[in-house]
N, C-alpha and C positions, 0 to 999 in steps of 0.2 A: 842900741840896737835898733836893727831897722827888721822891720813886720814883714812881711809877704802877703798878700792876699789872695787868698784860694781862690779857682774859680768853683761856684756855688753849685747846683744841680742846676741841669736844663731845662730851662722856664719853656714856657707853650710856643708856637710857633707864631713867627712875627708875622701882625696881620697883615699887612701887605704884602709879605709872600705868596699869604693865604688867597688873598685877593688876585697876584700875579699869576697864581696857577689856576685858579678859574676862570681868567679871563682867558688864559694863554687854552685853557679846556673848550670855553666857548667858541673861540676863534678857530678852532680844529673840526669842531659841529658843524660850523657854517661851510664846510668844504661840500657836505650832503645837498643833491640840489632841491631848493625850494625850501631851505632853512636858512632864514634873516638872523639878526640878530639878537630881536628878541625869543623868537622860539630856540635858537640856541642857547639861551642863557637859561631859559625854563628847561631846557633837556639837561643842561651840567649838571642845574640843583637838584633835578629830581634824583639824580645819579646817586651826586654824593650823601643825597637825605637820605634817600628811599631806597635805593638799589646798588651800595656800592660793590657787592659781589657780579651785577650783572655787568657794570662796568669794567670790572677786573676780566670778566668772559670777553666783552666787546674788544675789550685791547689783545688780548692775549690772538683772539679770531682774527682782527685787523695785520698785527703783527705774521702771523701765519698765512694771511692770503697771500699779504703782499711778497711774502718771500717766497712762497711757494707757487702762484700761480701765474702762468703764464699765458702765451698764444700758440695754438698747434701749427704744428709747420704746416697742415693742410689747408685748412679751413680759419684761420686765423683768429677765432673764437678764442674766449678762456680754458684754461685745464692745467689739470696738474701734470699731467702727462706729455709726452712729445707730441706724440698725435691722441685726439681726445676723442670719447667712445663712438660719437654719430661716424664721426671719419673711419673708425675699426668696425663699424657694424656691415656683415656680410648682407643685411635684410635691408640697404638701402638700393636705391638707384643710381649707380656712378654714371648714366648716360646725362641726369639730369641736376644741373649745379644754379640754387637757388641764391642771390645776391642780397646781401643786405648788410645796412648800414651799422645795426649794433647787437651786441651777445642779447640784449632783451628781447630785437626785434625775430631772431632764430626762436627763443622760448616760444615767445608768441605763434608764432606759424606752426612751431610743433605742437603746440595745446589744440590746433584745430585737425589734427589728425587726416588733414588733405593731404598732404604734400609727403613723397617718401625717397625725397632725391638726396644731396648731399648738399653743402653749403658753402659762402665762401662770406666771411664777415670782414666789412670795409673799415669799422671801428673809428668812423665818421662819414663827411660827405664833402665833395667839392663846395667852397666857400670862398672864390680870389678876397675877396672883402675882407674876411681874417687871417689871410693867408692858410689856406689848408688846398692845396692841388693837386696832382696825382701822385707824388711823389709821397705826402702827408696819409694819404689813405691806399698806400702802398697798391696802386695797380699794378704793378711790375709782375705783384706774385699773383693778381686774380689774371694777367694774362697769361701766365705759365701752368697755373692751374686748368683756364678752361680751356688751355689748345693741347691737353696732354694727349689727344686723340681717341680720347673713352668720354668727354663731354659732348654731347650732342644738342642739347639747347641748354641754354642761358636764361633764367627768370628773375628777371628784375623786380626787388620786392623794395626797391628805395622809397622814402617816404614823399608820399605828395604836395611836399613844402616845396617851393620855388628852387632851394640848393637839390632836395631830393628827384625833381625832374630833371633839373640839368645833369644831375650825375647821373641818372638811367641814358640820359640820351649821348652824353660821352660815352659811358662802357658800350651803348650799343654798337653805334660806330664802330669802338675799337672790334667790337665782337663779330657784329656782321662782316666786316671788310675781311674775317678769317675765316668766313664760311659757316659759321654756328647758327644754328636756329635763335634767335632771342625774340622774348614774350616780356611782355608788363602787367605788372596785377592788372584786373580790371577798376573801374573805376567804383565798385561797391567801397573802397575803402576814401572814406569822405576828403577832399582838396583838404590842403592845410592840416589832416590828421596825421599823426600819429602811430604809426603800426601797435606800439605799449601799449595805447589807451584804447585797440579798438578790439571792439566784444569777438570772440572766436568766431561765430557763423558768421559775420560780416567778413573777414579774411578769409573763411574755406569757401565762401562765394567767389571770393576776388579771384583766389586761386583756381577754382575751377573755370572762371570765366579769361582767365592771361588772355592776350592776344598777342597779334605780330605787332613788335614795336618797328615805328612807319618813320624813315628816317626823311 
């Protein structure tokens, strides 16, 4: 008689498979800015050991955001609608267009309550060494937006880094020859500083003291 071995009950997960999943989670967390290998490992262990519900909420929120958040058709910031709430607002001054590098910079300027115009978000800055040129930061869309016949002044609010200054100078030349008034944030913002980390009072002062861009 031939005996057939029946499969037994499923055992615990293989330790190597569990370790691989943990490593994959830590690698994914390293995508966050400022998170190195050790910090990512601590975060992964904390979520699995102490807050699995939070980990599931985080996973669902990330999936929802990546599926539903895209760029505003007018200002290029993040939104779930075709046109963001700021661009739809009837309380903003459409003759003013503030050009910033990131959505975080836009939020910082909004927190000052010192600016009432609209925005265009570049989603970056010129950096030839990194392969980031005019096409990558969608300057074609900015030119269409700024020359719509409504905008009268472009406020260049790129960061005071070397790349941010070069980006402001390049955009300033493009807009000046098209007849627009172009201003730049005053130097209340520290040289080399990122708008995201500047206090709102300093940023408000810089907005109030913006100056014409020198060609």
